[in-house]
Structures are given as C-alpha cells and as structure tokens.
C-alpha positions as CSV (number, residue, x, y, z in Angstrom):
1,M,26.8,58.5,194.2
2,N,30.3,59.8,193.3
3,G,29.4,62.7,191.1
4,V,28.3,63.1,187.5
5,K,30.6,63.8,184.5
6,T,29.4,65.4,181.3
7,I,30.3,64.0,177.8
8,D,29.3,66.5,175.2
9,V,29.6,65.1,171.7
10,R,27.6,67.7,169.7
11,G,28.9,68.5,166.3
12,L,31.4,65.6,166.3
13,E,31.8,62.9,163.6
14,H,30.5,59.4,164.3
15,H,33.9,57.9,165.1
16,Q,34.8,60.8,167.3
17,R,31.5,60.4,169.3
18,E,32.3,56.7,169.9
19,S,35.8,57.5,171.0
20,L,34.4,59.7,173.8
21,I,31.1,58.0,174.8
22,F,32.1,54.4,175.1
23,P,35.4,54.8,177.1
24,G,33.6,57.4,179.3
25,V,30.8,55.0,180.0
26,E,33.0,52.0,180.5
27,S,35.1,53.9,183.1
28,L,32.1,54.5,185.3
29,Q,32.3,52.8,188.7
30,L,29.3,51.2,190.5
31,G,26.9,54.1,191.3
32,Q,28.7,56.7,189.2
33,S,26.8,58.6,186.5
34,A,27.5,60.4,183.2
35,R,25.5,62.9,181.2
36,L,25.7,62.3,177.4
37,V,24.8,65.4,175.4
38,V,23.9,65.2,171.7
39,E,22.1,67.4,169.2
40,F,19.5,64.7,168.1
41,N,17.4,62.0,169.8
42,P,19.9,59.3,170.7
43,V,17.5,56.4,170.5
44,P,20.0,53.8,169.2
45,L,22.4,54.7,172.0
46,L,19.7,54.4,174.6
47,F,18.8,50.9,173.4
48,L,22.5,50.0,173.1
49,L,23.3,50.9,176.7
50,N,20.1,49.4,178.1
51,A,20.9,46.2,176.3
52,R,24.2,45.9,178.3
53,G,22.3,45.3,181.5
54,E,24.9,47.3,183.4
55,F,23.3,50.7,183.4
56,Q,20.2,52.7,184.3
57,V,19.6,55.0,181.3
58,G,17.0,57.7,180.9
59,Y,16.4,61.1,179.3
60,E,17.3,64.1,181.4
61,K,16.4,66.5,178.6
62,E,14.5,65.9,175.3
63,G,15.3,68.5,172.6
64,P,14.6,70.5,170.7
65,D,18.2,71.7,170.4
66,E,19.9,69.1,172.6
67,W,19.2,65.8,174.1
68,V,20.8,64.6,177.4
69,L,21.0,61.0,178.5
70,K,21.8,60.2,182.1
71,V,23.7,56.9,182.4
72,T,24.3,55.3,185.9
73,R,26.2,52.1,186.3
74,T,24.0,49.8,188.4
75,S,26.1,46.6,188.1
76,P,29.5,45.4,187.1
77,A,30.1,44.8,183.4
78,Q,28.6,41.4,182.6
79,N,26.8,38.8,180.6
80,Q,25.3,39.7,177.2
81,R,28.4,40.4,175.1
82,A,30.2,37.6,176.8
83,Y,27.3,35.2,176.1
84,L,27.2,36.1,172.4
85,K,31.0,35.6,172.2
86,E,30.7,32.2,173.8
87,M,28.0,31.3,171.3
88,L,30.2,32.3,168.4
89,R,33.1,30.3,169.9
90,E,30.9,27.1,170.2
91,M,29.7,27.5,166.6
92,K,33.3,27.7,165.3
93,Q,34.0,24.4,167.0
94,G,31.2,22.6,165.1
95,E,27.6,21.7,165.7
96,V,25.7,23.6,168.4
97,S,24.3,21.4,171.1
98,A,20.5,21.2,171.8
99,E,21.1,22.6,175.3
100,A,23.0,25.6,173.8
101,K,20.2,26.2,171.3
102,E,17.6,26.2,174.2
103,K,19.8,28.8,176.1
104,A,20.1,30.8,172.9
105,K,16.3,30.7,172.4
106,S,15.7,32.1,175.9
107,F,18.3,34.8,175.3
108,F,16.9,35.9,171.9
109,Q,13.4,36.0,173.3
110,A,14.5,38.5,175.9
111,V,15.9,41.0,173.3
112,D,14.1,42.8,170.5
113,A,15.4,43.3,167.0
114,K,16.9,46.7,167.6
115,T,18.7,45.7,170.8
116,L,20.1,42.7,169.0
117,G,21.4,45.0,166.2
118,E,23.1,47.1,168.8
119,L,24.7,44.1,170.5
120,E,26.1,43.0,167.2
121,Q,27.6,46.5,166.7
122,E,29.3,46.2,170.1
123,L,30.8,42.8,169.2
124,I,32.2,44.2,165.9
125,R,33.7,47.2,167.7
126,E,35.4,44.7,170.0
127,G,37.0,42.9,167.1
128,V,34.5,40.2,166.1
129,S,34.5,40.2,162.3
130,H,31.6,41.0,160.0
131,D,31.9,37.5,158.6
132,E,31.6,35.8,162.0
133,I,28.4,37.7,162.7
134,R,27.0,37.1,159.3
135,K,27.9,33.4,159.0
136,S,27.4,32.4,162.7
137,L,25.4,34.6,165.0
138,C,22.7,35.5,162.5
139,D,22.2,31.9,161.5
140,I,21.6,30.6,165.0
141,H,19.5,33.6,165.7
142,L,17.2,32.8,162.8
143,E,17.1,29.1,163.7
144,V,15.8,29.7,167.3
145,M,13.8,32.9,166.7
146,R,12.2,32.4,163.3
147,D,8.6,32.2,164.7
148,S,8.9,34.8,167.4
149,L,10.5,37.4,165.1
150,V,7.6,37.1,162.7
151,A,5.2,37.4,165.6
152,K,6.8,40.7,166.8
153,R,7.0,42.3,163.4
154,I,5.7,45.9,162.9
155,D,3.5,46.0,159.8
156,V,3.2,49.1,157.6
157,Q,0.9,49.8,154.7
158,P,1.7,50.9,151.1
159,P,3.2,53.1,149.8
160,H,5.6,52.9,152.8
161,P,9.1,52.1,151.5
162,V,9.4,49.1,153.9
163,H,6.1,47.7,152.6
164,T,7.4,48.0,149.0
165,L,10.7,46.3,149.8
166,M,8.9,43.5,151.6
167,E,6.5,43.0,148.7
168,E,9.5,42.8,146.4
169,H,11.0,40.3,148.7
170,K,8.0,38.0,148.4
171,I,8.4,37.9,144.6
172,I,12.2,37.3,144.9
173,V,11.5,34.4,147.3
174,D,9.0,32.9,144.8
175,K,11.7,33.0,142.2
176,L,14.2,31.4,144.6
177,N,11.8,28.6,145.2
178,E,11.4,28.2,141.5
179,L,15.2,28.2,141.2
180,G,15.4,25.4,143.8
181,D,12.9,23.3,141.8
182,L,15.0,23.8,138.6
183,L,18.2,22.9,140.4
184,G,16.5,19.6,141.4
185,H,15.8,18.9,137.8
186,L,19.3,19.8,136.8
187,K,21.0,17.6,139.3
188,T,19.5,14.5,137.7
189,A,19.6,15.7,134.1
190,S,21.9,13.6,131.8
191,P,22.3,14.0,128.9
192,A,21.8,17.7,128.3
193,G,18.6,17.3,126.4
194,Q,16.7,16.4,129.6
195,F,17.1,19.9,130.9
196,E,16.7,21.8,127.7
197,K,12.9,22.2,128.2
198,H,13.6,23.9,131.5
199,L,16.1,26.5,130.1
200,P,13.5,29.2,129.4
201,R,12.3,29.1,133.0
202,L,15.9,29.3,134.3
203,Q,16.5,32.3,132.1
204,N,13.3,34.0,133.4
205,V,14.4,33.4,137.0
206,A,17.9,34.7,136.4
207,H,16.4,37.8,134.7
208,H,14.2,38.6,137.7
209,L,17.1,38.2,140.2
210,V,19.3,40.5,138.2
211,E,16.3,43.0,137.9
212,A,16.3,43.2,141.7
213,E,19.3,45.6,141.4
214,N,17.1,48.7,142.0
215,H,15.8,47.1,145.2
216,H,19.3,46.8,146.6
217,L,20.2,50.3,145.4
218,R,17.2,51.8,147.3
219,E,18.5,50.1,150.4
220,E,22.1,51.0,150.0
221,E,21.7,54.7,148.8
222,V,18.6,55.7,150.7
223,L,17.6,53.5,153.6
224,F,21.0,52.5,155.0
225,P,22.4,56.1,155.0
226,A,19.4,57.2,157.0
227,L,20.1,54.4,159.6
228,E,23.7,55.3,159.7
229,R,22.8,59.0,160.5
230,H,21.2,57.6,163.7
231,G,24.3,55.6,164.6
232,V,23.0,52.2,163.3
233,V,26.1,51.4,161.3
234,E,27.1,47.8,161.5
235,P,23.8,46.0,160.6
236,P,23.5,47.9,157.2
237,S,27.2,47.3,156.6
238,I,26.7,43.5,157.0
239,M,23.8,43.6,154.6
240,K,25.9,45.5,152.0
241,L,28.6,42.9,152.2
242,D,25.9,40.3,151.4
243,H,24.8,42.4,148.4
244,V,28.3,42.4,146.9
245,E,28.4,38.6,146.8
246,F,24.8,38.3,145.7
247,R,25.5,40.5,142.7
248,Q,28.4,38.4,141.6
249,R,26.3,35.1,141.9
250,K,23.3,36.5,140.2
251,H,25.2,37.8,137.2
252,E,27.0,34.5,137.0
253,L,23.7,32.7,136.9
254,H,22.3,35.1,134.3
255,Q,25.3,34.8,132.1
256,V,25.3,31.0,132.2
257,A,21.6,30.7,131.6
258,A,21.8,33.0,128.6
259,L,24.6,30.9,127.1
260,G,22.6,27.7,127.7
261,S,23.4,25.0,125.2
262,K,26.4,26.9,123.8
263,L,28.3,25.7,126.9
264,P,29.5,22.1,127.4
265,F,26.7,20.5,129.5
266,E,28.9,19.5,132.4
267,E,30.3,23.1,132.7
268,F,26.8,24.6,132.4
269,K,25.5,22.2,135.1
270,S,28.4,22.9,137.5
271,R,28.2,26.7,137.2
272,V,24.4,26.8,137.5
273,L,24.4,24.5,140.6
274,E,27.2,26.5,142.3
275,A,25.6,29.9,141.8
276,G,22.0,28.6,142.3
277,N,22.7,26.7,145.5
278,F,24.3,29.7,147.0
279,L,21.5,32.0,146.1
280,T,18.7,29.7,147.2
281,Q,20.3,29.3,150.6
282,E,22.0,32.6,151.4
283,L,19.7,35.1,149.6
284,A,16.6,33.6,151.3
285,S,18.2,33.9,154.7
286,H,19.3,37.5,153.9
287,I,15.8,38.5,153.0
288,F,14.4,37.0,156.3
289,K,17.0,39.0,158.3
290,E,16.2,42.2,156.5
291,D,12.4,41.8,156.9
292,N,12.6,40.8,160.5
293,I,15.7,42.5,161.9
294,L,17.0,45.4,159.8
295,Y,13.7,46.8,158.7
296,Q,12.4,46.5,162.3
297,I,15.3,48.5,163.5
298,A,14.5,51.2,160.9
299,L,10.8,51.3,161.8
300,Q,11.7,51.9,165.4
301,V,14.4,54.5,164.8
302,L,13.3,56.7,161.8
303,S,10.7,59.4,162.0
304,A,7.7,59.9,159.8
305,Q,9.4,62.9,158.1
306,E,12.5,60.7,157.4
307,W,10.3,58.0,155.8
308,E,8.7,60.6,153.5
309,E,12.2,61.7,152.4
310,I,13.2,58.1,151.9
311,K,10.1,57.6,149.7
312,V,11.2,60.5,147.5
313,G,14.7,59.0,147.3
314,C,13.3,55.6,146.4
315,D,11.2,57.1,143.6
316,K,14.2,58.8,142.2
317,I,16.2,55.5,141.9
318,G,13.2,53.6,140.5
319,Y,11.8,50.2,141.0
320,C,12.0,46.6,139.6
321,C,10.2,45.1,136.6
322,F,8.2,43.0,139.1
323,T,7.4,45.7,141.7
324,P,3.6,45.8,142.3
325,G,2.2,48.7,140.3
326,D,0.7,50.7,143.2
327,H,4.2,50.8,144.8
328,A,6.2,51.6,141.7
329,K,3.9,54.4,140.6
330,K,5.7,57.7,140.7
331,A,4.2,60.7,142.5
332,S,2.2,62.9,140.2
333,I,3.9,66.2,139.3
334,V,2.1,69.4,138.5
335,E,4.3,71.6,136.3
336,L,4.2,75.4,136.2
337,D,6.2,77.4,133.7
338,L,6.4,80.9,135.4
339,R,8.6,82.6,132.8
340,P,5.8,84.1,130.7
341,L,3.9,85.4,133.8
342,P,4.5,88.9,135.3
343,P,6.1,88.5,138.8
344,P,3.0,89.7,140.8
345,Q,1.0,86.7,139.4
346,R,3.6,84.0,140.0
347,H,3.2,83.4,143.7
348,Q,-0.5,83.2,143.4
349,K,-0.3,80.5,140.8
350,I,2.3,78.6,142.8
351,F,0.3,78.4,146.1
352,A,-2.9,77.7,144.3
353,A,-1.3,74.6,142.7
354,W,0.4,73.7,146.0
355,E,-2.8,73.7,148.0
356,G,-4.3,71.1,145.5
357,L,-1.5,68.6,146.0
358,K,-1.9,65.4,148.0
359,P,1.0,64.0,150.2
360,G,3.6,62.4,147.9
361,E,2.7,64.6,144.9
362,A,5.0,67.4,143.7
363,L,5.0,70.8,142.1
364,R,7.7,71.5,139.5
365,I,8.3,75.2,138.8
366,I,10.3,76.6,135.9
367,N,11.6,80.1,136.5
368,D,13.9,82.7,135.0
369,H,15.8,83.3,138.3
370,D,16.7,81.5,141.4
371,P,13.5,81.4,143.5
372,K,15.3,81.9,146.8
373,P,12.5,84.1,148.4
374,L,10.0,81.3,147.6
375,R,12.3,78.8,149.2
376,Y,12.5,80.9,152.4
377,Q,8.7,81.2,152.4
378,F,8.2,77.4,152.1
379,A,10.8,76.9,154.9
380,A,8.9,79.2,157.2
381,E,5.3,78.2,156.4
382,Y,5.6,74.5,155.5
383,A,8.5,73.3,157.7
384,G,8.5,69.5,157.8
385,H,5.8,69.3,155.2
386,H,7.7,69.8,152.0
387,A,10.9,68.6,150.2
388,W,12.7,71.2,148.1
389,E,14.9,69.9,145.2
390,Y,16.8,72.0,142.6
391,E,16.6,70.1,139.3
392,Q,18.3,72.9,137.3
393,Q,20.2,75.9,138.6
394,G,20.8,78.4,135.8
395,P,22.5,80.0,134.1
396,K,19.3,81.1,132.2
397,D,16.5,79.0,133.8
398,W,15.9,77.4,137.2
399,Q,13.8,74.3,137.7
400,V,12.7,73.3,141.2
401,K,10.6,70.3,142.4
402,I,8.7,70.8,145.7
403,T,7.2,67.6,147.1
404,R,4.4,67.6,149.7
405,V,5.3,65.3,152.5
C-alpha cells in the first residue's frame, strides 16, 4: 500500500466537507487508503462509499468525540453510477425494453433503500437534474421493485412519527382512489347535471387533500432537516420539490370544487380533470417512494434520541383532521407555577412531578427568574432523557417545558 492520507472535516459546513472528501477519495490509486475524520457517526458516507463498489470501507475509530473511516481503493472506478446514467439515457429515448427492465430489476435487488438514496445523491452532484431523477429513475425503480421494497420495509409502532406519517398516507391514498372514481364519472358526464350529485364527494376529497398540509410540514420542518444533518440531502430535496407542485394542484382542485356549478361546466370539467389526474398518478407514486425509500433511509440513519426529538417537533406543528386519534394526541403536560413557593420548596416539587412522567409527557414550570441552575442539573442527571424548551424568557416571568424522552 502506498501510504494513508488523512482528511479531517470536523467543524466544516456540509458543502466544505464534500469539497474535501470526494475529490480526496476519487484521487486514490489502487491500493491507496485515506482516513476520513468527522465528529459524528458517518453512516450515510459509509453506505455511499460502499455502494460505489470501488472501496473497502470500515471504522477505524467509533466516537465518542470523533469517528474515523478508513477507505481503501480496491478496484478502478466503475459500474453503478455509469449503469444508472445509462438507464436514464435509455428512458429519455422512449420506452424501456423488457431486457433493460430485467437488468434493472437485478440491479435494484442488489441495493437497499439507503444505498439507492446515496447513489441518487451522487448522480445529482455529477450534474443529473432533480427532475431527471424524479421523473425517470424513481419511476423505473418503483416498477421493478414494488414488491421487494415492501417486503424489506422496517415496521415501527405508534406513536413513532414514521408510523403516524404512514397511517396518514393510507387515508390520503383512499381519498386519491375515491378521486379516481369521481374522475371516471366526470369524464362521461354531459350535461352538467349528470355530475352534480357527485359534487359533495369531490368537495370532501379536495378538503382532505388540502388538510394534509400539516403532514407535509412535519416532513419539511422536522424530519427532512434531521436527515440533512446526517448528510442525506438530495432525497429530501426531491420530495420537497414534489410538495411544491402538489400544493398548487390540491389548491386548484379545492378551489374549483368549491365553485362547482358557478363555473361553466366545460371549464369545471377541464380543470378538475387536469388537477385530479395529476394528483391520482403523481401523489400516489410520491407516497410509495416516501414509505419505502425515504422513510427507510430515515429509520436506518436516525437514532432513538433523534426520533424522540422529532416526535416533539411533530406535536408542535400539529396533525391533520384525519390523523388517527392515538397518533394526534398531544403529550400530556403537568404544569407547576413556582412563583408563590419559597425557593427551598421549588426543586422538591419539580423533581417529584418529573419522576411521575411517562416518556412523551412534559413538565411545564412557571418561574420568576431564569431557571439556569435547574437546566444544568437536568443536563447532568438526565442527559439524553429530556428535551428543554423555553416558552417564555422574561422579562418578569419565565416558562419552560421539559419533555421526558
């Protein structure tokens, strides 16, 4: 072996890390090695490099303050990225042959959901557009891997945030199926009176689709940022691009359904069919990708502590009108107003209440000063088992919510 070089990216921004890691790894000659030093567990990077099929990658050190990956080039740069690019090129030219689909099926069976996500990130870094990935690669992936993806899925139980999101997906898919049925009636309806009896159902479906906004916000503002902190950037960004278009189409459908007979029938019919056909096809595919690809990446990458924090963030944003009740239920909160109590009694009250909390429940304290000493005590005695949140910071009163996680 021709020596080992060290690439230390601790403390750097995401784009700065990439600008050092990937050129450094790409420059390795056959048999050469590099040590990659980071301040957190680099699981996505480990899978990304292993997926290339060009390197031997393993942990040289695992925390707590730093992680070191040793990367050794074992073969010349080759096949996987090139194969995916070739697949995209063929799809651009038209229908994909049966032979190509069989090759694709073999390929996708050899990679798990997270590895595929990392390969997609590599393609995007190399200049393949989000739109090409979204419209082409994901579509053929779903076609050849629908059954095997479902079979490999990791299941979680309520009130896990992924379980809640997937239960909401089931209800959204039911509404999309109902929308498809309504579109069938609308296509053959003429004159307008033939569809009028179906209008309340259409308005109900459109209402439920618009009501899914909190579902998307929980993904965009809580789940996706957690993934991005682990270097999983491109798959969430593709999903967010989808969300932008879905919002536009859902609001269009909702608006037209609300106007109903106030619009000329042909205009009503045209606008409903355009928005509805898009949603029944694209939103259903998007949901499948999230359930079986993006959520699977998240379940492999995020820690139990992070999932507890994500649950707290989801509760803050809120749920949909159709979210199952046991999922949407907010964590119970015990409230203590400490202001009337003499200082020697306050901590005794706080910790007596805290010991009675179950995971997911919270203690809210109202105080006449910033409870910094209490915060330090919780940090020392309950590290990893609580979430501290200031709800009000003076000038007269302080309010803090402490959640047991």
